[in-house]
Chimera marker file (.cmm) of the C-alpha trace (Angstrom):
<marker_set name="trace">
<marker id="1" x="-21.018" y="171.644" z="82.549" r="1" g="1" b="0" radius="0.5"/>
<marker id="2" x="-18.890" y="168.481" z="82.512" r="1" g="1" b="0" radius="0.5"/>
<marker id="3" x="-16.160" y="167.914" z="79.990" r="1" g="1" b="0" radius="0.5"/>
<marker id="4" x="-15.824" y="164.723" z="77.924" r="1" g="1" b="0" radius="0.5"/>
<marker id="5" x="-13.020" y="163.416" z="80.129" r="1" g="1" b="0" radius="0.5"/>
<marker id="6" x="-15.137" y="163.365" z="83.277" r="1" g="1" b="0" radius="0.5"/>
<marker id="7" x="-17.968" y="161.606" z="81.401" r="1" g="1" b="0" radius="0.5"/>
<marker id="8" x="-15.513" y="159.024" z="80.158" r="1" g="1" b="0" radius="0.5"/>
<marker id="9" x="-14.205" y="158.471" z="83.683" r="1" g="1" b="0" radius="0.5"/>
<marker id="10" x="-17.751" y="158.126" z="85.038" r="1" g="1" b="0" radius="0.5"/>
<marker id="11" x="-18.657" y="155.679" z="82.274" r="1" g="1" b="0" radius="0.5"/>
<marker id="12" x="-15.548" y="153.661" z="83.046" r="1" g="1" b="0" radius="0.5"/>
<marker id="13" x="-16.334" y="153.649" z="86.789" r="1" g="1" b="0" radius="0.5"/>
<marker id="14" x="-19.954" y="152.574" z="86.265" r="1" g="1" b="0" radius="0.5"/>
<marker id="15" x="-19.053" y="149.890" z="83.748" r="1" g="1" b="0" radius="0.5"/>
<marker id="16" x="-20.813" y="151.689" z="80.904" r="1" g="1" b="0" radius="0.5"/>
<marker id="17" x="-17.770" y="151.839" z="78.656" r="1" g="1" b="0" radius="0.5"/>
<marker id="18" x="-17.967" y="148.999" z="76.113" r="1" g="1" b="0" radius="0.5"/>
<marker id="19" x="-15.164" y="149.622" z="73.645" r="1" g="1" b="0" radius="0.5"/>
<marker id="20" x="-15.564" y="146.163" z="72.144" r="1" g="1" b="0" radius="0.5"/>
<marker id="21" x="-19.032" y="147.108" z="70.892" r="1" g="1" b="0" radius="0.5"/>
<marker id="22" x="-17.697" y="150.051" z="68.897" r="1" g="1" b="0" radius="0.5"/>
<marker id="23" x="-14.963" y="148.199" z="67.017" r="1" g="1" b="0" radius="0.5"/>
<marker id="24" x="-15.602" y="148.047" z="63.292" r="1" g="1" b="0" radius="0.5"/>
<marker id="25" x="-12.543" y="147.067" z="61.230" r="1" g="1" b="0" radius="0.5"/>
<marker id="26" x="-12.076" y="149.347" z="58.248" r="1" g="1" b="0" radius="0.5"/>
<marker id="27" x="-10.247" y="146.903" z="55.997" r="1" g="1" b="0" radius="0.5"/>
<marker id="28" x="-12.237" y="146.107" z="52.868" r="1" g="1" b="0" radius="0.5"/>
<marker id="29" x="-11.359" y="142.430" z="53.262" r="1" g="1" b="0" radius="0.5"/>
<marker id="30" x="-13.113" y="142.200" z="56.644" r="1" g="1" b="0" radius="0.5"/>
<marker id="31" x="-16.644" y="141.874" z="55.254" r="1" g="1" b="0" radius="0.5"/>
<marker id="32" x="-15.471" y="139.482" z="52.545" r="1" g="1" b="0" radius="0.5"/>
<marker id="33" x="-13.731" y="137.243" z="55.076" r="1" g="1" b="0" radius="0.5"/>
<marker id="34" x="-16.856" y="137.144" z="57.252" r="1" g="1" b="0" radius="0.5"/>
<marker id="35" x="-18.967" y="136.263" z="54.209" r="1" g="1" b="0" radius="0.5"/>
<marker id="36" x="-16.569" y="133.425" z="53.367" r="1" g="1" b="0" radius="0.5"/>
<marker id="37" x="-16.736" y="132.143" z="56.950" r="1" g="1" b="0" radius="0.5"/>
<marker id="38" x="-20.540" y="132.128" z="56.816" r="1" g="1" b="0" radius="0.5"/>
<marker id="39" x="-20.532" y="130.349" z="53.465" r="1" g="1" b="0" radius="0.5"/>
<marker id="40" x="-18.120" y="127.677" z="54.729" r="1" g="1" b="0" radius="0.5"/>
<marker id="41" x="-20.117" y="127.139" z="57.902" r="1" g="1" b="0" radius="0.5"/>
<marker id="42" x="-23.282" y="126.600" z="55.846" r="1" g="1" b="0" radius="0.5"/>
<marker id="43" x="-21.414" y="124.055" z="53.704" r="1" g="1" b="0" radius="0.5"/>
<marker id="44" x="-20.046" y="122.255" z="56.759" r="1" g="1" b="0" radius="0.5"/>
<marker id="45" x="-23.533" y="122.113" z="58.283" r="1" g="1" b="0" radius="0.5"/>
<marker id="46" x="-24.762" y="120.145" z="55.269" r="1" g="1" b="0" radius="0.5"/>
<marker id="47" x="-21.646" y="117.977" z="54.870" r="1" g="1" b="0" radius="0.5"/>
<marker id="48" x="-20.883" y="117.000" z="58.464" r="1" g="1" b="0" radius="0.5"/>
<marker id="49" x="-22.836" y="114.870" z="60.880" r="1" g="1" b="0" radius="0.5"/>
<marker id="50" x="-24.523" y="116.727" z="63.713" r="1" g="1" b="0" radius="0.5"/>
<marker id="51" x="-21.863" y="115.653" z="66.212" r="1" g="1" b="0" radius="0.5"/>
<marker id="52" x="-19.035" y="116.621" z="63.844" r="1" g="1" b="0" radius="0.5"/>
<marker id="53" x="-20.626" y="120.016" z="63.253" r="1" g="1" b="0" radius="0.5"/>
<marker id="54" x="-21.079" y="120.483" z="67.016" r="1" g="1" b="0" radius="0.5"/>
<marker id="55" x="-17.381" y="119.682" z="67.491" r="1" g="1" b="0" radius="0.5"/>
<marker id="56" x="-16.488" y="122.238" z="64.807" r="1" g="1" b="0" radius="0.5"/>
<marker id="57" x="-18.635" y="124.878" z="66.533" r="1" g="1" b="0" radius="0.5"/>
<marker id="58" x="-16.956" y="124.057" z="69.845" r="1" g="1" b="0" radius="0.5"/>
<marker id="59" x="-13.534" y="124.511" z="68.221" r="1" g="1" b="0" radius="0.5"/>
<marker id="60" x="-14.600" y="127.844" z="66.733" r="1" g="1" b="0" radius="0.5"/>
<marker id="61" x="-15.929" y="128.989" z="70.130" r="1" g="1" b="0" radius="0.5"/>
<marker id="62" x="-12.613" y="128.089" z="71.791" r="1" g="1" b="0" radius="0.5"/>
<marker id="63" x="-10.678" y="129.968" z="69.097" r="1" g="1" b="0" radius="0.5"/>
<marker id="64" x="-12.961" y="132.954" z="69.668" r="1" g="1" b="0" radius="0.5"/>
<marker id="65" x="-12.345" y="132.854" z="73.422" r="1" g="1" b="0" radius="0.5"/>
<marker id="66" x="-8.593" y="132.619" z="72.875" r="1" g="1" b="0" radius="0.5"/>
<marker id="67" x="-8.672" y="135.494" z="70.391" r="1" g="1" b="0" radius="0.5"/>
<marker id="68" x="-10.712" y="137.631" z="72.799" r="1" g="1" b="0" radius="0.5"/>
<marker id="69" x="-8.170" y="137.053" z="75.553" r="1" g="1" b="0" radius="0.5"/>
<marker id="70" x="-5.325" y="137.971" z="73.210" r="1" g="1" b="0" radius="0.5"/>
<marker id="71" x="-7.096" y="141.136" z="72.038" r="1" g="1" b="0" radius="0.5"/>
<marker id="72" x="-7.794" y="142.121" z="75.645" r="1" g="1" b="0" radius="0.5"/>
<marker id="73" x="-4.113" y="141.671" z="76.554" r="1" g="1" b="0" radius="0.5"/>
<marker id="74" x="-3.072" y="143.657" z="73.458" r="1" g="1" b="0" radius="0.5"/>
<marker id="75" x="-5.490" y="146.454" z="74.405" r="1" g="1" b="0" radius="0.5"/>
<marker id="76" x="-4.140" y="146.569" z="77.955" r="1" g="1" b="0" radius="0.5"/>
<marker id="77" x="-0.558" y="146.670" z="76.688" r="1" g="1" b="0" radius="0.5"/>
<marker id="78" x="-1.407" y="149.431" z="74.212" r="1" g="1" b="0" radius="0.5"/>
<marker id="79" x="-3.219" y="151.424" z="76.887" r="1" g="1" b="0" radius="0.5"/>
<marker id="80" x="-0.265" y="151.105" z="79.273" r="1" g="1" b="0" radius="0.5"/>
<marker id="81" x="2.152" y="152.093" z="76.516" r="1" g="1" b="0" radius="0.5"/>
<marker id="82" x="0.007" y="155.129" z="75.688" r="1" g="1" b="0" radius="0.5"/>
<marker id="83" x="-0.067" y="156.105" z="79.358" r="1" g="1" b="0" radius="0.5"/>
<marker id="84" x="3.717" y="155.798" z="79.642" r="1" g="1" b="0" radius="0.5"/>
<marker id="85" x="4.077" y="157.859" z="76.465" r="1" g="1" b="0" radius="0.5"/>
<marker id="86" x="1.897" y="160.644" z="77.917" r="1" g="1" b="0" radius="0.5"/>
<marker id="87" x="3.885" y="160.606" z="81.170" r="1" g="1" b="0" radius="0.5"/>
<marker id="88" x="7.149" y="160.804" z="79.219" r="1" g="1" b="0" radius="0.5"/>
<marker id="89" x="5.854" y="163.654" z="77.049" r="1" g="1" b="0" radius="0.5"/>
<marker id="90" x="4.535" y="165.622" z="80.027" r="1" g="1" b="0" radius="0.5"/>
<marker id="91" x="7.769" y="165.006" z="81.940" r="1" g="1" b="0" radius="0.5"/>
<marker id="92" x="9.830" y="166.588" z="79.152" r="1" g="1" b="0" radius="0.5"/>
<marker id="93" x="7.882" y="169.868" z="79.100" r="1" g="1" b="0" radius="0.5"/>
<link id1="1" id2="2" r="1" g="1" b="0" radius="0.2"/>
<link id1="2" id2="3" r="1" g="1" b="0" radius="0.2"/>
<link id1="3" id2="4" r="1" g="1" b="0" radius="0.2"/>
<link id1="4" id2="5" r="1" g="1" b="0" radius="0.2"/>
<link id1="5" id2="6" r="1" g="1" b="0" radius="0.2"/>
<link id1="6" id2="7" r="1" g="1" b="0" radius="0.2"/>
<link id1="7" id2="8" r="1" g="1" b="0" radius="0.2"/>
<link id1="8" id2="9" r="1" g="1" b="0" radius="0.2"/>
<link id1="9" id2="10" r="1" g="1" b="0" radius="0.2"/>
<link id1="10" id2="11" r="1" g="1" b="0" radius="0.2"/>
<link id1="11" id2="12" r="1" g="1" b="0" radius="0.2"/>
<link id1="12" id2="13" r="1" g="1" b="0" radius="0.2"/>
<link id1="13" id2="14" r="1" g="1" b="0" radius="0.2"/>
<link id1="14" id2="15" r="1" g="1" b="0" radius="0.2"/>
<link id1="15" id2="16" r="1" g="1" b="0" radius="0.2"/>
<link id1="16" id2="17" r="1" g="1" b="0" radius="0.2"/>
<link id1="17" id2="18" r="1" g="1" b="0" radius="0.2"/>
<link id1="18" id2="19" r="1" g="1" b="0" radius="0.2"/>
<link id1="19" id2="20" r="1" g="1" b="0" radius="0.2"/>
<link id1="20" id2="21" r="1" g="1" b="0" radius="0.2"/>
<link id1="21" id2="22" r="1" g="1" b="0" radius="0.2"/>
<link id1="22" id2="23" r="1" g="1" b="0" radius="0.2"/>
<link id1="23" id2="24" r="1" g="1" b="0" radius="0.2"/>
<link id1="24" id2="25" r="1" g="1" b="0" radius="0.2"/>
<link id1="25" id2="26" r="1" g="1" b="0" radius="0.2"/>
<link id1="26" id2="27" r="1" g="1" b="0" radius="0.2"/>
<link id1="27" id2="28" r="1" g="1" b="0" radius="0.2"/>
<link id1="28" id2="29" r="1" g="1" b="0" radius="0.2"/>
<link id1="29" id2="30" r="1" g="1" b="0" radius="0.2"/>
<link id1="30" id2="31" r="1" g="1" b="0" radius="0.2"/>
<link id1="31" id2="32" r="1" g="1" b="0" radius="0.2"/>
<link id1="32" id2="33" r="1" g="1" b="0" radius="0.2"/>
<link id1="33" id2="34" r="1" g="1" b="0" radius="0.2"/>
<link id1="34" id2="35" r="1" g="1" b="0" radius="0.2"/>
<link id1="35" id2="36" r="1" g="1" b="0" radius="0.2"/>
<link id1="36" id2="37" r="1" g="1" b="0" radius="0.2"/>
<link id1="37" id2="38" r="1" g="1" b="0" radius="0.2"/>
<link id1="38" id2="39" r="1" g="1" b="0" radius="0.2"/>
<link id1="39" id2="40" r="1" g="1" b="0" radius="0.2"/>
<link id1="40" id2="41" r="1" g="1" b="0" radius="0.2"/>
<link id1="41" id2="42" r="1" g="1" b="0" radius="0.2"/>
<link id1="42" id2="43" r="1" g="1" b="0" radius="0.2"/>
<link id1="43" id2="44" r="1" g="1" b="0" radius="0.2"/>
<link id1="44" id2="45" r="1" g="1" b="0" radius="0.2"/>
<link id1="45" id2="46" r="1" g="1" b="0" radius="0.2"/>
<link id1="46" id2="47" r="1" g="1" b="0" radius="0.2"/>
<link id1="47" id2="48" r="1" g="1" b="0" radius="0.2"/>
<link id1="48" id2="49" r="1" g="1" b="0" radius="0.2"/>
<link id1="49" id2="50" r="1" g="1" b="0" radius="0.2"/>
<link id1="50" id2="51" r="1" g="1" b="0" radius="0.2"/>
<link id1="51" id2="52" r="1" g="1" b="0" radius="0.2"/>
<link id1="52" id2="53" r="1" g="1" b="0" radius="0.2"/>
<link id1="53" id2="54" r="1" g="1" b="0" radius="0.2"/>
<link id1="54" id2="55" r="1" g="1" b="0" radius="0.2"/>
<link id1="55" id2="56" r="1" g="1" b="0" radius="0.2"/>
<link id1="56" id2="57" r="1" g="1" b="0" radius="0.2"/>
<link id1="57" id2="58" r="1" g="1" b="0" radius="0.2"/>
<link id1="58" id2="59" r="1" g="1" b="0" radius="0.2"/>
<link id1="59" id2="60" r="1" g="1" b="0" radius="0.2"/>
<link id1="60" id2="61" r="1" g="1" b="0" radius="0.2"/>
<link id1="61" id2="62" r="1" g="1" b="0" radius="0.2"/>
<link id1="62" id2="63" r="1" g="1" b="0" radius="0.2"/>
<link id1="63" id2="64" r="1" g="1" b="0" radius="0.2"/>
<link id1="64" id2="65" r="1" g="1" b="0" radius="0.2"/>
<link id1="65" id2="66" r="1" g="1" b="0" radius="0.2"/>
<link id1="66" id2="67" r="1" g="1" b="0" radius="0.2"/>
<link id1="67" id2="68" r="1" g="1" b="0" radius="0.2"/>
<link id1="68" id2="69" r="1" g="1" b="0" radius="0.2"/>
<link id1="69" id2="70" r="1" g="1" b="0" radius="0.2"/>
<link id1="70" id2="71" r="1" g="1" b="0" radius="0.2"/>
<link id1="71" id2="72" r="1" g="1" b="0" radius="0.2"/>
<link id1="72" id2="73" r="1" g="1" b="0" radius="0.2"/>
<link id1="73" id2="74" r="1" g="1" b="0" radius="0.2"/>
<link id1="74" id2="75" r="1" g="1" b="0" radius="0.2"/>
<link id1="75" id2="76" r="1" g="1" b="0" radius="0.2"/>
<link id1="76" id2="77" r="1" g="1" b="0" radius="0.2"/>
<link id1="77" id2="78" r="1" g="1" b="0" radius="0.2"/>
<link id1="78" id2="79" r="1" g="1" b="0" radius="0.2"/>
<link id1="79" id2="80" r="1" g="1" b="0" radius="0.2"/>
<link id1="80" id2="81" r="1" g="1" b="0" radius="0.2"/>
<link id1="81" id2="82" r="1" g="1" b="0" radius="0.2"/>
<link id1="82" id2="83" r="1" g="1" b="0" radius="0.2"/>
<link id1="83" id2="84" r="1" g="1" b="0" radius="0.2"/>
<link id1="84" id2="85" r="1" g="1" b="0" radius="0.2"/>
<link id1="85" id2="86" r="1" g="1" b="0" radius="0.2"/>
<link id1="86" id2="87" r="1" g="1" b="0" radius="0.2"/>
<link id1="87" id2="88" r="1" g="1" b="0" radius="0.2"/>
<link id1="88" id2="89" r="1" g="1" b="0" radius="0.2"/>
<link id1="89" id2="90" r="1" g="1" b="0" radius="0.2"/>
<link id1="90" id2="91" r="1" g="1" b="0" radius="0.2"/>
<link id1="91" id2="92" r="1" g="1" b="0" radius="0.2"/>
<link id1="92" id2="93" r="1" g="1" b="0" radius="0.2"/>
</marker_set>
């Protein structure tokens, strides 16, 4: 029988580990903020010309790409820090 660690390693090797799909912020404000974003986007769709709205969507997409890159870098840094912490802890025993 395999332990959870070996399954995790196999999933990582085979590209089956999608941590981004399991992220669900727990802050109560998260859902409210997303609702407000949706409401504003609906308003902009009616108030802006098609080309202006397309430009707004392009801006939002670029912000999303930038945010994704930042989150990825933060995850990598956190993972490395966690690894160094484990090495330090194991080295002191």
